[in-house]
N, C-alpha and C positions, 0 to 999 in steps of 0.2 A: 487597460487592465493594470491594477495596482497590486504590488507585492510588498509586504513588510520585510524590509531588509535589515537583518541583524547588524550588519556593518554600520549602518547610519542610524539605526533605531527609529526608522520612520517608514511610512508607506511611500513607495516610489512607482512612477509609471514604468511599465515594462517596455524596454526598448532593446530588441535583440542585437547582438553584435553583427549578425548577418540577417537581412530582411527575410522573413518567412521561415527562419530556422531557429531551433532552440537546442543549445548544447547544455546538457544537464547531468550532473554527477551526484549520486546518492550513496553515502557510505552504507555498505551491506554488513551482514552479521559475521561474527567470528564463529566458525563452524566446529564446535566441539560437543554439541548436544542438540536436542530438538529446540527450535526457536520458541520463546515464550511470547505471550500476547503483547508484552511491552516492546519486544523486537518488531512485532507485526505492525505497530502503529505507524512508524515512518514508511514502511513498505506500502501500506494502504493509502496513507495521505498523499505521498508523492506519486504513486501510481495514478491517483485521481487527478493530481495536478497535470501530469503528463497527458492523461486522457482528455482533459479540457483543452490543452494546447492543440492537440490533434483535432478535436472537435471544431476548433476555430481555424483549422487549415494549416497549422504550422507543421513542418517536418521536424520531428523530435529525435535527436540522437541521445538516447537515455542509457547511461552507464552506471551499473551498480555492481560493486565488487564482492568477492568472498575473501575474507581474511583466513587463509588456510595454513598459516604458520604463526604460532602464538604459544605462550607459556601454558595456557589452559588446554590447548590441543595436545601439547607434549605430555602434560600431566595425565590426561585421559589415556593417551597411547601407552604410557608406562604402566598405568593401572591394568590395562587390558593385555599388556605384553605384545603389542603390535606396533608397526611403523606409524608415524604421525599421518602419513598419506592415507592410510586405511581409515583413520578417524575422520579426517577432513572430507575425503571422497564420500564416505557414508552419509555424513550430515549435510553435505551439499545436496545430495539427491533427496534426502528427507526434507530439506528446506524447500526445494523446488516443488515437491509434492504439496506441502502446506501452502505455498504461494499459489499453486494451481487451484487448490481448494478455496482460497480466498479470492479467486479471479484476478490475481495480480498478473499483469501482462509480462512476459519475459522481457528483460532489458534488451536493448539493441546489442549490447555486449555485457557479459558477466565475467570480467577478468578475475583471475586467481593470482594472488600475490606471488606464489612460488614459481609461476610461469613468467614473471616479469623481473627477475633478479638482475639480468643484464642492464635493463634500463635504470634500475636503482643504483647499481655500481657507477654508471655513467653520470647520473645526476650528483651523486656524492662526490665524485672526482671533480666535477665542475664547481661545486660549492667549496671544496678545499682550495682549488686554484684561484677562486675569487676572494679567498680570505674569510668566507662565511662558515667554514668548518675546519676541524683539526683532529688529528689522530693522537690518542694518548699512547703511553708506552705499551699497554697491554693489547693494543690493536683496536680498542673502541674508538669510533669516530663520533664526535659531538658537533652539533650545530652551535655556532657562536652567536647567541641571541643579541649581544651588544652590537654586533655588526649590522643588524637589521633595524634601521631607525624606526620603522613602524610597528615593531613587535608590541603586541597588546591591543592593536586597533580593532580587532573583532570582539574580543571579550571586554574591551574598554578597561584594561588593566594597565597600570603604570609599571614600567620595567623595574624601577627602583623598589617599588612596593613588592613586586614579584621576587626580586632578589632577596629581600629581607625575609619574606615568607618562606622561600626555599631554604634559607640558611638554617631554619629550625628543623628541617627534615634531613636527617642523616641517613644516607643510603650506602650500604656496604658495596664496595667495588666501584664506586664512582669518585675515587680520590683523584683521578686524572682530569677532572673537570676544571676549567678555568674559572667558571662562575656557576653558582648553584642552579640557575635557571636554564643553563645549556642542556640540550636534550640529545638523546641517542639517535644516530643515523645508522650505525652498524655496530654489532656487538659480538664478542668472541663466543665460540661454541662452548657448551658444557658437555660433560660426558653423557653419551646416549642421546644427544640432541641432533636434529638434522642440521646440516651446515652446507655452506657454499664457499668456494675459494674467492678471495678478494686480495687487492694489493696490501691490505692492512692486517688481515688475519683470516683464518677459517672461521666463519660465523654466519650470522643471519641478520636481516635488516631490522631496524626499529619499525614500529607500527606506522608512524606518521609519514615516513618517506614512501611507503607503499602506495597510498592514495594519490600523492602528488605525481608519482610516475605514471600510474594507471590513467589518471585524468588527462595528463599531457599526451600519452600515447594514443588514446582513443577519442579525445575531444580537441586536443590542441593546447597551446600555451595559455590561451585565454578562453574562458567558458562563461556561459550566461548565468547558470544557476548551480550552486553547490548546496546540498541539503543533507539533513540528518536530524537526529534527536538533539535536544538542547544540552544534554550531557556531553556532547562532542564539541561544544563551542570552545571550551578550554580544557585540556591543552591541544586536543587533536586538530581541530580546524585552525586554531591560531598558529600551530606549528606548520600545518600545510601551507598556509599563506606565506609564512617566513621562508620556507624552503623553496616553494615555487617561484615567488617573486624575486628572491635573491638569485636563483639559478637562471631564470628566464629573462629577468629585467623588464617584466611587464606586469600589470595588474592581473591577478589570477582569476577571480570570479567576480562578476558584476553584482550579483544578488546572492545573499546567504539566507537560506530558509531553515528554520528549526521548529520542529514540533515539540510541544510540552510533554511532560511525563504522563504515563499511565499510572494512576494510583490504585491501590486495592483497599477496599473497605472491609476490614475484618472486625466484626463485633463493635462497630462504631468507631474503630481506630483506623484512620486513613494514613497510609504511608506509601512511598514510591515502591512500585513493583520491581524487584530485581532478583537475580539468581543468588547474589551474595547474601541477601536477607532471607532467602528461602521461602518467599511469600508469593510465588508466581504460579501461573497456570501455563502449560504449553498450548500451542495452537492445536496440537494433536489431541490433547485432553479435552479441549473445548469442542472439537469436532465429534467427540463421542456423545455429547449432550445436545449440540445444536448444529444445524447446517451452518457452514462458515460464512454464508451470505449474511446471517444474523450478526456475526462478529463484525463483518465489514460495515453493515448498517449502523451498528453501535458506535464504531470508531468515527464514522462520518457525522454522527448526530451532534457532535460538538465542534467548535472551531479548532483547527489544528494547533493553534497557539495557546489554547486553554487547557489546563490540567483536566484529565478525564478520570473519574472514579469508576472502577470496575466493581460491579455487584450483580448478584443473581437477579435482583429486582429490575435493574436497568437492562439486563440481557432479555428478560421476559418482555419488558416494554418494547425493546427493539424487535423482538420476534413478532409481537402483535402489530407493530408499525409496518414491518416488511410484509406481513400477511395481508394487510389492507391493500398494499400496492399490487401484490401478486393476484389477489382476488379480483381487483379491478382489471388487470391484464387478462385474466381468464374470461371475465365477462365480455371484454372487447372481442376476444377470439370467438366466443360463442355467438355473439351478435353478428360477427362477420360471416360465420357459417350459415346462420339463419338468413342473412341478406342474400348470400349466394344461392341458397335453395329457393328463395323467393324469386330471384331473377331467372333461375332455370325454368321455373313454372310459368314465366311470362310468355304468352303465345306470340306477342308482338316483338319480333327480334329487334327491330329498330328502336322500339321503346325501351327494351331491356338494355341495349347498349348505351342509350342516352342516360338511362337511370343509373347505370353503373358508373358513369363518368362524371356526373354532375351532382352538385349539392341540391337537394330537392326543395328545401324551404328557406325562407328568409331567417327563420329561427335558427336553423343550423349554421347559416352564415354568421349570425350574431355570436353563436357559441364558439365558432372557429376564431372570431375576433378576440373573444375572452381568452381562449387557449393560447393565442399568440402573445397576449399581454402577460400571461403566466410564464410563458417561455422567456420573454424579455426580463421578467422579474427574476427568474432562475439565473439567467446569464449575468444580470447585475450583481447578484449575490456572489457568483463565482469570480467575477472580475474585481470584486472588492476583497482581495487577498484570500480568494478561494474559501469563501464562507459556506461550507457544505451544509451547515445547520439550516441556514436560511434557504439554500437551494432545495433541501429536502422539504421544507415547509411549502415551497412553491409546487413541488411534486404532489404533495398531499392535496393542495387546492385543485390541481389538475385531476387527481383521482376522484375528488368530490364532483367535479364537473362531468367527468366521464360517467360516473355512476348515476347521476341524475338526468343525463341527456341522451345517453346511447342505449339503444335496444335493437332487437332484431328487425324492427320496423324502420330504423334509421337508414338513410341512403348509404350505399357501400362507400362512396367517396368520403362521407363524413366519418364513418366508422374507421376507415383506413387512416384518415388524417389524425384522429385522436390516438389511435393505436400506435402509429409510427412515431408520433411526438412523445408519447409516454415512454416507449422503448428507447428512443434516442436520448432523452434526458436521463433515464435510468442507466443507460450504457456508459455515460460519462462518469457516473458515480460507481461504475463497476457492478451494478445490480442487474442480475439476470432475471428478466420477467417471465421466462418460460420455466415452469417447474421441472425439477428433475423427476424423471419417471422411475420410481423405485420398482424393482421386480418383486411382486407380491409372492409370499409363500403360497405353495400349492393349496394349503388348508384354507387360506383366506380367499383365494380365487374360487375354490369350491363353494365356500359360504356365500360369496356374492352371487354366484350363479344360482345357488339354491334359493336365495331370497328372490331373485328375478322370477324363477319358476313359481314360487309361492304367490307372488303378486299376480302373475298371469292366471293362476288357478283361483284368484280372489281369496286366498288364504292369508288375509292381512295380519292375523294374529301371529302366524308363524314368521311372516316377513318382518314384523316389528321385533319379534324375539331375536331373529338373526341380526338385525340392525343393532340391537342392544348388546349382543355378544361381541360384534365387531367393534363397537364403541369401547367396550371394556378392554379390547386388545389394542386400542389406540387408533382405530380406523374410523373416520367419519365419512358417511355416505351422503351424497346430495343428488336428489332426483331432479333432472332438468329435462327440457324439451328435447335435448340432444342425447338423452340417455343418462345412465347412472355415472356420476363422477365421485371420486373418493380422494381423501387426503388424510395425512397423519394428524392426529389431534395435537 
């Protein structure tokens, strides 16, 4: 399995620190509002990476934090006249709802920054004692970047260049810095802000120290994979490396993975999606127009390191692509029911048992061989830096094979093999092949029953009229051997 490592800028063979185990940290959202679909991309990408490791038999310790103390959270709290904790708690719950809707598995641990302050104070003290940090007169504690020889190794920036670049940025209240590139570990409280006691002042932690401490507590001093959006490479992840390696005296993460931006296409003008630009859609807004499985399918339709343009046209294409997979899964379930009914009607019990357990024809054996080749193609794509676009292409080939070779006359063993393979490969991608059963409005239920009665009475004109009305309401009916099935248009 090869992973593109941002640290070395090349694909490298994945070798875990501990055989059979993966320690993975993914930077989570700052919880001051509903998450937008740009926030969702790393959630979906790295959830899929985790799922593939688990599919291959690894035990994955997956940690993803919530940043629940931040200027934006404080601003929102002041606007609403409530404590910061009210805001962060509200949006952590809303974020979890959206993650559930996107079928993102809960992390092994979802730490919250405000619950890990003690660990932050300890790490800051260690950094001061080792000469990597210092306290200014106002109680602000800074990391001394010049003390860390490898500073800039992730972003591939030279410290001298960084220093000259930072000198052009004048920040009020940072007069106590020794050098322009030194960054905050602890800062004094302001009026009305949440704060904690520390040896330096009453205040709160800087953003970067939070992730270093939470990764160390829940994964250890050394981890296999650290991941997040490419906008975090510098300064956030660069500063995490400096803090963690300076404090612990060990390499922090072996592999650094970063997904590319999600862009939005507005009237032919493509730009990065962000809250600051005001050009974003929240996951909640998308859920009002699409099943969130469509959003997940859309996100995985491109390689995670490629920029992805969001548009209504691409979402519709993703909806249609997902529908092809779900329809194939429906057909496999229907074929299985038909095969079971056929076996029940077989008077020879011994023959029935044998038929249920064995593949009946050499042709089916050949198709199973083809399906296994497609499974290997899927795995090869995923093992080449998690190329979900090519993995989905392999799934579509499997769908085509299922549609052309499986019917109610196929052997139960063959149907089950194809059904289980399709479900297993989709599950790695987080795609649920079983449709959600919507509760129909009473009116629609009555109309479907009325159509059934009309058909029994051979009043086909009325039956067609009711079908047409249902179609106008967005309900598509399909008459099958197993009865009437329906889906939303």
